[in-house]
N, C-alpha and C positions, 0 to 999 in steps of 0.2 A: 433093605427095606425101602418099598416104595412110597410110603407115606399113608395115609388112610387107604382103607379098603372098605368097599361098599358091602351092605349087608348080603347081598346076592353071591358076591365073590367069596366071602368067608365061610368056613365050613360052620356047621351048628355046633355051638357051645364050645369052640375052640379055645375061648379064653380060659374055662374053668380050670382046666389042668395044668396051666402056667402060673409061675410064681411073679407077681408084677411088684415092681418097686416104685413108690409114690411119696411124696411129701404130704405129710399131715399136718394141717394147721392148728388144730387145737393141741391142749395139754394132754398127753396120753399118760395115765396112772399104771403105774407097775401091776402086773397082774396079781402079785401076792397082795398088794394093799388093797385091790379091789375085791378080791375073795375073801380077806379079812372082814371089811366092811358089809360085805353081804351075809357074811356068817354071823357076824354081830347083830346085825337087822333081823334076820331069821331067828336068832336066839331070843331078842325082844318080842317078837312076833308070837313065838311060841309060849314064853313065860307071860304074856297077857293074856293068851288064850287059856292057859292054866288058871291064871288069876281072874279070869272072867272080867277084866277090866276093859270094858266096852267104852268107846268114845261116842256116847250118845249126844248128837250135837243140840238138842234142846236143853239137855241138863248143863251141858258146857256153858250155853248160851245164858243161862239162870246164874250159874256159879260167877260167870264174869261180871252180870249186872249186879251180883250182891257184893262181889269185891269193890266195884266202882262206887256204890253205895256207901261201903265202909270206909272208903279212903276221901269221900266227899267229891268225886269227880262228878260233875253235871255238864251233860251233852245238850241240853234245851237251849235252842235258840234263843238270844235275847230280842226283845222288840225294839228295845233303846239302842241306841249307838254306845261304842265302847267309852265315850268320854261320860256319856250319861252314868253308865256302871260304875266308874272311876269317882265320878261326883259322888254317887250314892255311898258308896264304899268310905269315902274319906267323911262325909257327912255323919254315918253311922259310928266309925271308929274313933275319928279325932274328935269332932265335935260333939258327939254323944247324941245325936238327933235319931229319932226313930226312924225307920227304913220306910219305903213307900206303902208296903202293905200295911204296916201298923199306922201310917198316917192316913190312909183311905178309909181304914175302918174307925179312926178316931174322928174324921171328916163326917163321916155318915152319922155317927152317933151324934154329934154336935149339930148337925142339920136338923135331925128328928128333934131333939132338945129344943133348938130355936123355933121350930114350927109349932110346936106344944105351946110356947111361951107366947109366941104371935097370936094364936087362936084364942088363949084365954085372955090376953089384953084385949083383942079386938071384942070378945063377949062382955067384957067388963066395961068397956067404954062406950059401947054401944047400948040403947035401950031395947033393941029388939035381936031376936034370935039369929045367930049366923050358922048355917049348916055346916058340919064338919066337912072339909075337903076329901073328894075321893080318894081310897087307899089307905087312908089312915087308919089305925087300929082304936078301938074303943078304950078310955083312960079306966 
């Protein structure tokens, strides 16, 4: 053996007929195991074709969303920090205070009632008519 041979000096397809020994770095499975796995896979595919069990991606996505809702998983991003979330959870569970959403609704309702009271007090205390502020409904 002289070492490497240039392509011009080597006959065409000369290595195809020879058996070469080399070290394989990956794990080589037995041919029997490989054939068994591929046979099982083919059987599963054939059975799914017979059952007409197609994997419609949209349907699978909707099923996953429904399962997440059943489990109560929420992937929406919170606007506040984690500390604020824990604080709100603590207030609602331990102290029994209403959550932010309920507080906001209550605050809006109270502000509306307070504006009504202020309007009536202004009309009673003054001898002249005060026009209703813009955006308020008729009583």
